[in-house]
DRENTI-402220 format. One line per field, with one value per residue (C-alpha): residue in one letter; y, z, x. Coordinates in nm, 2 decimals. Example, Ala and Ser with C-alpha at 12.3 -4.5 7.8 and 13.67 -1.06 7.14 Angstrom:
<nunus>
code: (a, s)
north: (-0.45, -0.11)
up: (0.78, 0.71)
east: (1.23, 1.37)
</nunus>
This chain:
<nunus>
code: (m, p, t, l, a, t, d, r, k, v, i, s, w, a, l, y, d, w, a, n, s, a, f, a, t, t, v, m, a, g, f, f, p, i, f, f, k, e, y, w, n, v, g, v, a, a, t, t, s, t, f, r, l, g, l, a, n, s, v, a, s, l, i, v, v, a, m, a, p, l, l, g, a, i, g, d, q, g, g, v, r, k, k, f, l, l, f, f, a, a, m, g, v, v, m, t, g, s, l, f, f, v, a, r, g, a, w, h, v, a, v, l, i, y, i, v, a, i, i, g, f, s, g, g, n, v, f, y, d, s, l, l, i, s, v, a, p, s, g, k, e, d, m, v, s, a, l, g, f, g, l, g, y, l, g, g, g, l, l, f, a, f, n, v, l, m, t, l, k, p, a, w, f, g, l, t, d, v, g, t, a, v, r, i, s, f, l, s, v, a, i, w, w, a, i, f, s, l, p, v, m, i, w, v, k, e, p, p, t, p, g, k, t, s, g, w, q, m, v, g, s, g, f, r, q, l, k, t, t, f, g, e, i, r, k, l, r, v, v, f, y, f, l, i, a, y, w, l, y, i, d, g, v, d, t, i, v, r, m, a, v, d, y, g, m, s, l, g, f, p, a, a, s, l, i, v, a, l, l, i, v, q, f, v, g, f, p, a, a, i, l, f, g, k, l, g, e, k, l, g, t, k, n, g, i, l, l, g, i, v, i, y, g, g, v, t, i, w, g, r, f, m, d, n, p, g, e, f, y, l, l, a, v, a, i, g, l, v, q, g, g, v, q, a, l, s, r, s, l, y, s, r, l, i, p, t, n, k, a, a, e, f, f, g, f, y, n, m, l, g, k, f, a, a, v, i, g, p, i, l, m, g, l, v, g, v, l, t, g, n, p, r, h, a, i, l, s, i, l, i, l, f, i, g, g, g, i, m, l, y, f, v, d, e, k, e, g, a, r, l, a, r, q, l, e, d, k, n, s, n)
north: (-2.07, -1.82, -1.86, -1.59, -1.46, -1.42, -1.31, -0.95, -0.85, -1.01, -0.83, -0.50, -0.52, -0.61, -0.32, -0.07, -0.20, -0.13, 0.22, 0.34, 0.16, 0.43, 0.67, 0.42, 0.38, 0.71, 0.94, 0.77, 0.55, 0.72, 1.09, 1.25, 1.17, 1.28, 1.59, 1.67, 1.66, 1.82, 2.07, 2.15, 2.13, 2.28, 2.38, 2.19, 1.93, 1.57, 1.46, 1.75, 1.67, 1.30, 1.41, 1.62, 1.34, 1.09, 1.34, 1.39, 1.01, 0.97, 1.25, 1.12, 0.77, 0.90, 1.06, 0.74, 0.55, 0.78, 0.76, 0.41, 0.19, 0.45, 0.48, 0.10, 0.08, 0.35, 0.18, -0.15, 0.01, 0.21, -0.02, 0.26, 0.11, 0.19, 0.55, 0.59, 0.43, 0.68, 0.98, 0.89, 0.79, 1.13, 1.30, 1.12, 1.20, 1.57, 1.61, 1.41, 1.63, 1.94, 1.86, 1.98, 2.34, 2.35, 2.60, 2.53, 2.55, 2.53, 2.21, 2.30, 2.32, 1.99, 1.82, 1.94, 1.82, 1.49, 1.42, 1.47, 1.25, 0.97, 1.00, 0.95, 0.66, 0.49, 0.57, 0.42, 0.10, 0.04, 0.00, -0.16, -0.43, -0.50, -0.58, -0.88, -1.10, -1.03, -1.06, -1.37, -1.72, -1.94, -2.08, -1.85, -1.55, -1.60, -1.59, -1.30, -1.09, -1.18, -1.09, -0.75, -0.69, -0.85, -0.61, -0.33, -0.40, -0.43, -0.12, 0.09, -0.03, 0.05, 0.40, 0.45, 0.33, 0.57, 0.85, 0.76, 0.77, 1.11, 1.24, 1.08, 1.22, 1.52, 1.66, 1.35, 1.47, 1.84, 1.92, 2.18, 2.01, 1.72, 1.92, 1.98, 1.61, 1.51, 1.76, 1.62, 1.27, 1.37, 1.47, 1.14, 0.95, 1.14, 1.07, 0.70, 0.66, 0.82, 0.62, 0.27, 0.33, 0.32, -0.06, -0.13, 0.15, 0.01, -0.37, -0.46, -0.47, -0.35, -0.66, -0.64, -0.48, -0.60, -0.32, -0.06, 0.29, 0.64, 0.99, 1.08, 0.76, 0.58, 0.78, 0.71, 0.34, 0.34, 0.49, 0.23, -0.06, 0.06, 0.03, -0.32, -0.43, -0.33, -0.59, -0.85, -0.82, -0.89, -1.20, -1.31, -1.39, -1.52, -1.19, -1.00, -1.20, -1.15, -0.78, -0.74, -0.95, -0.75, -0.42, -0.52, -0.68, -0.45, -0.15, -0.29, -0.34, 0.00, 0.18, 0.02, 0.11, 0.48, 0.54, 0.32, 0.59, 0.85, 0.60, 0.53, 0.90, 0.95, 0.69, 0.89, 0.66, 0.83, 0.91, 0.72, 0.40, 0.43, 0.47, 0.16, -0.03, 0.07, -0.05, -0.38, -0.42, -0.35, -0.59, -0.87, -0.81, -0.87, -1.25, -1.29, -1.18, -1.42, -1.71, -1.62, -1.67, -2.03, -2.07, -1.98, -2.25, -2.51, -2.44, -2.25, -1.88, -1.82, -2.01, -1.80, -1.48, -1.62, -1.70, -1.34, -1.20, -1.41, -1.27, -0.92, -0.96, -1.06, -0.76, -0.53, -0.66, -0.66, -0.30, -0.19, -0.30, -0.23, 0.02, 0.03, 0.06, -0.30, -0.43, -0.20, -0.37, -0.71, -0.60, -0.47, -0.82, -0.97, -0.72, -0.76, -1.14, -1.11, -0.76, -0.82, -1.18, -1.07, -0.80, -1.02, -1.32, -1.10, -0.95, -1.29, -1.45, -1.17, -1.20, -1.56, -1.46, -1.20, -1.20, -1.13, -0.90, -0.66, -0.67, -0.30, -0.24, -0.51, -0.40, -0.05, -0.19, -0.38, -0.06, 0.13, -0.09, -0.09, 0.29, 0.31, 0.10, 0.35, 0.62, 0.46, 0.33, 0.64, 0.88, 0.63, 0.61, 0.99, 1.04, 0.78, 0.94, 1.29, 1.17, 0.96, 1.15, 0.82, 0.68, 0.33, 0.30, 0.38, 0.09, -0.18, -0.05, -0.20, -0.56, -0.59, -0.53, -0.82, -1.05, -0.95, -0.98, -1.32, -1.45, -1.32, -1.46, -1.81, -1.83, -1.74, -2.05, -2.00, -2.28, -2.16, -1.81, -1.90, -2.10, -1.82, -1.57, -1.78, -1.84, -1.47, -1.41, -1.66, -1.51, -1.16, -1.28, -1.44)
up: (2.35, 2.25, 1.92, 1.66, 1.77, 2.13, 2.07, 2.19, 1.98, 1.66, 1.71, 1.80, 1.49, 1.27, 1.41, 1.24, 0.91, 1.06, 1.14, 0.83, 0.58, 0.66, 0.46, 0.17, 0.15, 0.25, 0.11, -0.17, -0.32, -0.22, -0.15, -0.25, -0.63, -0.63, -0.42, -0.63, -0.95, -0.84, -0.57, -0.60, -0.98, -1.03, -1.40, -1.52, -1.80, -1.67, -1.85, -1.70, -1.35, -1.41, -1.52, -1.21, -0.98, -1.16, -1.14, -0.76, -0.70, -0.91, -0.74, -0.40, -0.50, -0.65, -0.32, -0.13, -0.39, -0.31, 0.07, 0.15, 0.13, 0.32, 0.59, 0.62, 0.65, 0.92, 1.10, 1.11, 1.22, 1.51, 1.61, 1.57, 1.35, 1.59, 1.62, 1.24, 1.23, 1.48, 1.29, 0.96, 1.10, 1.27, 0.94, 0.77, 1.04, 1.05, 0.67, 0.63, 0.89, 0.71, 0.40, 0.59, 0.56, 0.18, 0.00, -0.31, -0.63, -0.45, -0.63, -0.59, -0.21, -0.20, -0.41, -0.18, 0.13, -0.04, -0.15, 0.21, 0.35, 0.11, 0.21, 0.58, 0.48, 0.27, 0.49, 0.79, 0.60, 0.55, 0.92, 0.99, 0.73, 0.86, 1.21, 1.06, 1.10, 1.47, 1.53, 1.33, 1.47, 1.24, 0.96, 1.03, 0.82, 0.56, 0.82, 1.02, 0.71, 0.59, 0.93, 0.89, 0.55, 0.65, 0.95, 0.72, 0.49, 0.77, 0.96, 0.66, 0.53, 0.85, 0.87, 0.50, 0.53, 0.81, 0.61, 0.30, 0.52, 0.64, 0.29, 0.18, 0.48, 0.61, 0.79, 1.01, 1.15, 1.17, 0.86, 0.60, 0.28, 0.12, 0.09, 0.46, 0.52, 0.30, 0.47, 0.81, 0.67, 0.62, 0.99, 1.09, 0.91, 1.09, 1.43, 1.35, 1.22, 1.54, 1.79, 1.64, 1.59, 1.97, 2.01, 1.78, 1.96, 2.31, 2.28, 1.98, 2.10, 1.89, 1.79, 1.94, 1.73, 1.78, 1.75, 1.78, 1.68, 1.73, 1.60, 1.29, 1.33, 1.27, 0.95, 0.83, 0.90, 0.72, 0.40, 0.42, 0.48, 0.19, -0.04, 0.09, 0.05, -0.31, -0.37, -0.15, -0.34, -0.66, -0.50, -0.36, -0.71, -0.58, -0.40, -0.71, -0.93, -0.68, -0.65, -1.03, -1.04, -0.75, -0.91, -1.22, -1.08, -0.78, -1.02, -1.17, -0.82, -0.69, -1.01, -1.00, -0.63, -0.69, -1.03, -1.03, -0.90, -1.14, -1.43, -1.34, -1.32, -1.67, -1.80, -1.66, -1.38, -1.08, -0.79, -0.55, -0.75, -0.74, -0.36, -0.33, -0.54, -0.30, -0.01, -0.18, -0.23, 0.14, 0.29, 0.04, 0.09, 0.47, 0.46, 0.12, 0.26, 0.55, 0.31, 0.09, 0.40, 0.43, 0.05, 0.08, 0.34, 0.13, -0.23, -0.17, -0.13, -0.48, -0.64, -0.45, -0.58, -0.94, -0.91, -0.80, -1.09, -1.34, -1.20, -1.21, -1.58, -1.64, -1.44, -1.66, -1.98, -1.85, -1.73, -2.08, -2.21, -1.92, -1.98, -1.67, -1.29, -1.24, -1.41, -1.20, -0.89, -1.03, -1.09, -0.73, -0.61, -0.82, -0.70, -0.34, -0.37, -0.47, -0.38, -0.01, -0.09, -0.34, -0.11, 0.20, 0.03, -0.14, 0.20, 0.37, 0.07, 0.07, 0.45, 0.40, 0.13, 0.33, 0.62, 0.95, 1.08, 0.79, 0.77, 0.76, 0.50, 0.27, 0.32, 0.23, -0.12, -0.12, -0.06, -0.29, -0.59, -0.50, -0.51, -0.81, -0.99, -0.88, -1.04, -1.38, -1.36, -1.27, -1.49, -1.78, -1.75, -1.73, -2.04, -2.25, -2.16, -2.25, -2.58, -2.70, -2.54, -2.44, -2.09, -2.21, -2.40, -2.09, -1.87, -2.10, -2.06, -1.71, -1.85, -1.96, -1.60, -1.47, -1.75, -1.70, -1.32, -1.34, -1.57, -1.34, -1.03, -1.19, -1.17, -0.80, -0.60, -0.24, -0.09, -0.26, -0.15, 0.21, 0.21, 0.06, 0.31, 0.61, 0.47, 0.44, 0.79, 0.94, 0.75, 0.88, 1.24, 1.24)
east: (0.20, -0.07, -0.26, -0.24, -0.58, -0.46, -0.10, -0.09, 0.21, 0.06, -0.27, -0.10, 0.11, -0.18, -0.39, -0.15, -0.29, -0.64, -0.51, -0.34, -0.57, -0.82, -0.59, -0.57, -0.95, -1.11, -0.84, -0.63, -0.89, -1.21, -1.27, -0.95, -0.99, -1.35, -1.29, -0.98, -1.18, -1.50, -1.39, -1.02, -1.03, -1.37, -1.42, -1.12, -1.13, -1.15, -0.84, -0.64, -0.75, -0.66, -0.32, -0.27, -0.38, -0.15, 0.14, 0.08, 0.08, 0.39, 0.59, 0.50, 0.61, 0.94, 1.03, 0.96, 1.17, 1.46, 1.45, 1.31, 1.63, 1.84, 1.58, 1.57, 1.95, 1.95, 1.67, 1.86, 2.19, 2.03, 1.75, 1.50, 1.24, 0.96, 1.08, 1.08, 0.74, 0.61, 0.76, 0.61, 0.28, 0.26, 0.35, 0.07, -0.18, -0.10, -0.11, -0.43, -0.60, -0.47, -0.68, -0.98, -0.85, -0.77, -1.00, -1.21, -1.01, -0.67, -0.56, -0.19, -0.22, -0.42, -0.15, 0.13, -0.04, -0.15, 0.21, 0.35, 0.07, 0.16, 0.52, 0.41, 0.19, 0.46, 0.76, 0.58, 0.51, 0.89, 0.93, 0.59, 0.66, 1.01, 0.86, 0.67, 0.98, 1.01, 0.63, 0.53, 0.60, 0.81, 0.60, 0.31, 0.43, 0.15, -0.13, 0.02, 0.07, -0.28, -0.42, -0.27, -0.42, -0.75, -0.79, -0.68, -0.97, -1.21, -1.10, -1.06, -1.39, -1.58, -1.45, -1.51, -1.87, -1.93, -1.78, -1.99, -2.30, -2.20, -2.17, -2.50, -2.69, -2.50, -2.80, -2.81, -2.47, -2.56, -2.36, -2.46, -2.35, -2.16, -1.84, -1.82, -1.89, -1.60, -1.36, -1.46, -1.40, -1.03, -1.02, -1.18, -0.90, -0.63, -0.79, -0.85, -0.49, -0.35, -0.56, -0.50, -0.13, -0.09, -0.09, 0.21, 0.40, 0.32, 0.33, 0.55, 0.91, 1.20, 1.42, 1.77, 2.04, 2.40, 2.65, 2.38, 2.49, 2.33, 2.32, 2.53, 2.72, 2.40, 2.34, 2.69, 2.66, 2.33, 2.49, 2.77, 2.53, 2.31, 2.61, 2.68, 2.32, 2.31, 2.59, 2.42, 2.09, 2.28, 2.43, 2.09, 1.96, 1.62, 1.56, 1.67, 1.42, 1.14, 1.19, 1.17, 0.85, 0.71, 0.80, 0.60, 0.29, 0.24, 0.24, -0.08, -0.23, -0.14, -0.25, -0.59, -0.63, -0.53, -0.70, -1.01, -1.25, -1.10, -1.14, -1.50, -1.58, -1.42, -1.65, -1.94, -2.04, -2.21, -1.98, -2.22, -2.18, -1.81, -1.81, -2.03, -1.78, -1.50, -1.70, -1.75, -1.38, -1.32, -1.57, -1.50, -1.13, -1.14, -1.23, -1.06, -0.72, -0.75, -0.84, -0.55, -0.33, -0.47, -0.43, -0.06, -0.02, -0.20, -0.09, 0.23, 0.28, 0.41, 0.12, -0.13, 0.03, 0.03, -0.34, -0.41, -0.21, -0.41, -0.74, -0.60, -0.52, -0.88, -1.01, -0.80, -0.93, -1.29, -1.25, -1.16, -1.50, -1.74, -2.02, -2.24, -2.20, -2.33, -2.02, -1.81, -1.96, -1.87, -1.52, -1.51, -1.59, -1.32, -1.06, -1.17, -1.11, -0.75, -0.61, -0.53, -0.42, -0.16, -0.03, -0.02, 0.14, 0.40, 0.50, 0.53, 0.71, 0.97, 1.02, 1.13, 1.39, 1.58, 1.83, 1.64, 1.91, 1.86, 1.48, 1.41, 1.68, 1.56, 1.20, 1.32, 1.41, 1.08, 0.88, 1.11, 1.02, 0.66, 0.65, 0.88, 0.62, 0.35, 0.55, 0.49, 0.13, -0.07, 0.12, 0.10, -0.28, -0.30, -0.07, -0.25, -0.58, -0.46, -0.30, -0.59, -0.88, -1.03, -0.97, -1.06, -0.73, -0.53, -0.64, -0.50, -0.15, -0.15, -0.19, 0.17, 0.28, 0.08, 0.21, 0.57, 0.55, 0.39, 0.66, 0.94, 0.77, 0.75, 1.13, 1.15, 1.27, 1.15, 1.36, 1.67, 1.60, 1.56, 1.88, 2.08, 1.94, 2.02, 2.37, 2.43, 2.29, 2.53, 2.82, 2.73, 2.70, 3.05)
</nunus>
C-alpha cells in the first residue's frame, strides 16, 4: 500500500489546494485589497473603499450560499463532481486573468469580475472538498486534509513571493511600474491555477454513483434530494451542531483573511509591511498545517480546532491594540500557526460525520455556511468602521464569533456523529 507521500491520487487531490490557493493569497488577501483601494478607488476615502470591498466579498459569498447545497446535490445524483470542479475552476481562472484589463478608477468593473472569480473559487471547493472522502485512506482524513492545506500555503506562498518581488523590483522583469507588475500578477495566478488543476482532473477518479442520472433528470433529482437532506441534517444532530459551530468560528477566520490587509492600511501601516506579513502567514502556515494534522491524530480533531479558536480570540484582541508593523508581523506568525490547522481539521472532522454517498451534497451545506458567515463578517467590519470612523472598533466584533463557535463545537460528539452517519448510509443503501 502506498504511503500518503507516494499515493498519486492523494498528491493529485492535494495539488488543487496548491493551485487555487494562489487566488486566495495573491488576489483575495494580497493585491486585490491594495489595488482596489489605491488604483480602482483612487481619491476615495479609506472607509468608503473598505465598505465597497466588504460589500463585494459579502455579495459573492451570498451567491455561493444560494447555490452550494443544490450544486452538491446535483453532483451526487449525476456523479459529476469532477466536471463541476472543472467548470468552476475554469470560471475562476478566466475571471482572475480578466482583472489585468480593468482600467484605473473602474472599481465597479473590478468588483463585478472579483465577485464572479470568488464564485468560481468557492464553487469549485464544494466538489474538491467532497472528493476527500474517496481519496483519503480510512483513519487518515486529518493528515490528507492537512496535506492539502499545507501544500496550499506553500504553493500560494511561493507564487505570492514571486509576485511581491515583481512589484518591488519591476525593472528586473522589464516592467515599467508597480501597477503593471500587479496586473501581471493577476495573470500569473490564472496560469498557475489552470496548470496545477490538471492532476486532480487526470488522476483522481470519480467515486461510483448508484442509480446515476443525467441531464434535466439529474437537476430534478438534485432538487428532490436537497429537500430530503434538509430533513436529514435536522435528524443528524451532531452534524447540525457542528455546522452551527463552523458557521460561527469560520466567519472570524475568513474575515481576518479577507480584511487584514485593508485593516492594516486603515491603521496607516505601509503596504510593503502588510505584504511581508502575508508572506509570513503563508510560510509559517505550510509546516503548521501538517503539524496540526498530527495534532488532530494525537489530541483529537475537535480539541485541535478548539485550540486554534482560542488562539484566534487572542489575535483578535491583540489586533485591536497594536500600533506598529512589528506587532503585525507577530500577529502574522500567530495566525500562520493556526489558520491552516483550523481549516484542515474542520474539513476532516466534518468528513467523518456525514454519509459517504452524499459527500458533495453535505459539503455543499458545509461550504454554504462557511460563505454565509463571510457575508456577515466583512460587511460588519465595514459598517462599524464607517459608523464610528475608527477601524479599531470594528475588529473586536469578530471576537463573539470565535466564542460562540467554540461553545457550540464543545458539544459536538464525534463518535456519535460517525455512528449516526453510517446508520443513515446503511438505511439509504437498502
